N, C-alpha and C positions, 0 to 999 in steps of 0.2 A: 417873754420874747419879744424883741424890738424888730419891727419890719420897716422897709422903707415906705415912703409915702406914695400915694398914687398908683399908677399902673405897675411900677416895679414891685411896690408892696403886695399887689395881688398875685403876681407871678411867684414871689417869694412864698407867699402863703400856701399856694397850690403845691409847690415844691415840698414843702414841709409836711403838707397833709399826706402826700404820696411817699414820704421817706420812711425808713425803717422804724424810726421813733415818732412817726406820725400817727394817722388814724387808720386802724385795721379796715374798717369799712370803706374808706377812700382807696386804700391800696387794692383792694379787691375789684374795683370797678373796671369795666372794659369798655371799649367804644360801643358795643352792642347794647349794654346797659345805659350808657350815657345819652344814646340815640333817643331813648324814650324820654328821659328827663328833659332833653332839649327841645322835643315837640310840646311838652307840658309847659315848660317856662315860655316858649313862644306864644302859645295860646294865651298865657296869664298876661303877657304883654299887651296882648290884643284886647283882652278883657279891660285891662287897666286904661287903655286909650278911650274905651267906651265910656269909662266911669268919668272922665273928664276931670280927673284928679292928678295934677302934675306929680305930686309925691308918691303916689302910687306907680306911676309910670316909671319914675326914676328908681323906685325899689325893685320892680319886675325886670327893668332892664339890667340892672345890678345882678340879679339872680341868673338872667340868661347869659350875660357876659362872663360870669364866673364859670358856667359849664363850658363856655367855648374856650376859655383858658385852660380849665381842666382837661379838656378833650386833647388840646394841643400838647399838654404836659405829657399825657399817655403816649402819644406819637412821637414826642421828643425822647422818651425814655427807650422807645424801640428803635432809636436812630433815624426816623424818617425826616422830621421838622419840628421847628418849635414856634411858639406864639409870635416871636419876631419875624420869622419867615412869612407867617400868615399875613401880619400887618403889612410887610413889605410888598407881597404878592398883590394884595388887594389894592395898594396905593398905585403900583405900576399898571394894574388893570384899569382902574379908573382913568388914569392919565391916557391910556390907549384908547379907552372908549369915549374920551372927550377931546377928540383933535381940535374941535372949534373953540376949545379954551386954552389948552396946551400945546396947540400946533397952529398951523396955517389954514386950516379947512374953514369954509364959511357955511353957515346954515340959515334958512329963512325963518324957521319957526320950529317949535317943539316937536312937531310931527315928524319934520326932516331929522332932528336929533334922534328920535325913536328909530327911525328907519335906518339911520346909519348904525346906531347901536348895534341892531340885529345883523346888519352886514358884517361889522367888525367882529361880532361873536362868532358868527359863522365861519370867517377867515381864521379866527384864533383855534377853532376847533379843527379846521383843515391843517394848520400847522402842526398841530398834536397828532396828526394822524387819526383823527376822529371826525373825518368829514360826514356831514349830515346827508342822508339820503333824501330827507324831505325837510322843507322849511319849518314844519311842525316839530321836528325833533328837538328843537330848543326848549320846548315846554316839559318840564320834569314830570315824569310817569308818577312820581310818589305825591304829588299835590292831590289835595281833597278834590274830589270829583267835580264839585261846582266851580271851583277856582280854575281848575285844569280846563273845562269847559269853556270859561271865559277867555282864557289866554289862547286856546285853540282857534276860537271864534274870531279874536283879536288878530291872529296871525294871518288866517284865511282872508279876512277883510282886507289886510294890507296888499294882498296879491289880487284884489278885485273880486274875490269870490265872496259876494255879499248881496244883500237885499238892496232895492233902490232906496227905501226910506222906512220910516216908523209904520207907515200905513202898509207897506208890504209886509213887514214883519208881522204886524197884527192879523192880516189876512192869512198868512201861513200859519199863525197860531190857531186861528178859527179851523184851517185845514186838517191841522194834526189833532186838534180836539175832537172833530168829526171822526177821524180814523179811530182814535183811541176809544170813543163810545161805541162805534161799530164792532170793534174787537171784544169789547165788554160784553155786548149785546149777543155776540156769537159764543161767548164764554171761551173765547181763544186766549189762554193764559199767556203763551209766548208772544203774540202780537199785541197783547194788552201791556206787557212789560216793555216791548219795543216802542209801542206808541207812548207810553208814559215817558220814557226816555227822551223820545222826540220832542215832548212838549217841554221837558225841562230844558233841552238844549235850545229850543226856540225862545223860551223866557229868557235864557241868558242872553241870546242875541238881543232881545228887546231891551234888556237892562245896558248892553253895550251901546245901543243906538241913542239911549236918553242919558248917557253918561252916568249910570248908577251901578256901582259893583253889586253883583248879586250876593256876595257874602255880607255886605253892609246893609242890604236890603232885607235879607232874610234875619240877620242878626237884630235888627230893629224890631221886626215882627215877633221874633221869639221872646225879646225883652217885654213887649207889650203884652203878649200872652200870659208870660209869667206874672207880671205885675196885675193884669186883671184876675188871674186865677188865685193870687194870694189875697186880693180883695174879697173874693167870694168865700175864701177860707175864713178871713175875718169877721164877714157878716155872719155867717154860720156860727161861728165860735161864739160870738155875743149872744146868739140865740140858744146857746148850750147844744148845738147840733154838730154833727161830723159831716164832711163832705160826701163820705161814702155812704151815707143813709138817705142821700137827697135823690129824688127821682131825676131823671134827664130832662123833663119838661120844666121842673122847678129850676134846675142848675140853669137851662137857656134862658129862662126868664130873668134871673139874677144878673146873668152874663150881659143881657141886652141894657140893663140898667147900669152896669159898670163902663159901658162903652163912652 
């Protein structure tokens, strides 16, 4: 079967897969099922970016793009919209969101661009009859908690609800840690959970102040932990031993050597 080149070819491919003479599995897919695959593919793109291998990023972007076109095809079959409508809509949106590029608006720096972006976004929501009751409503509820905390902290700071400086955040961190320790000592499970959440949120604020995204910082630490753990496994394997048979004290000693 011959298909057009480029973007049109991908659209045609998905149409064939969903057709009566296409793939039974592809025909059975629903938006609810595709939602799961979209999330997986998006995270695989992030993982590829961490690998610093352009060929992996290209491949994973392709997988993600395929699922976007596939999802649009399902909605097209239901008579709602097609992938070209999606492309047209996002093009028009980006033009509206960049009046300093495509219009006469003037901006002094990137911070003003971000501020105007959110103003335009809220105006668009109002025009659609979805006026936000809070400036924080623009942060999607389905975001992972760490990312959502960062965005909420960022939005609140734009309205002046913020600490004075890094030292102020560090002082707040010490305060929250003290409250958490006190709750643990009292064996107050509810306050302990609340205190732990406060600690995490304050850490997110600290990340924002030093311009480090918490997801990036935590991902880096996770990768470092995995690398060290695998090194321990390799050391023990060479000794003919299994990691499950090693005492915690010996494990700690090997861990320190791996740092």
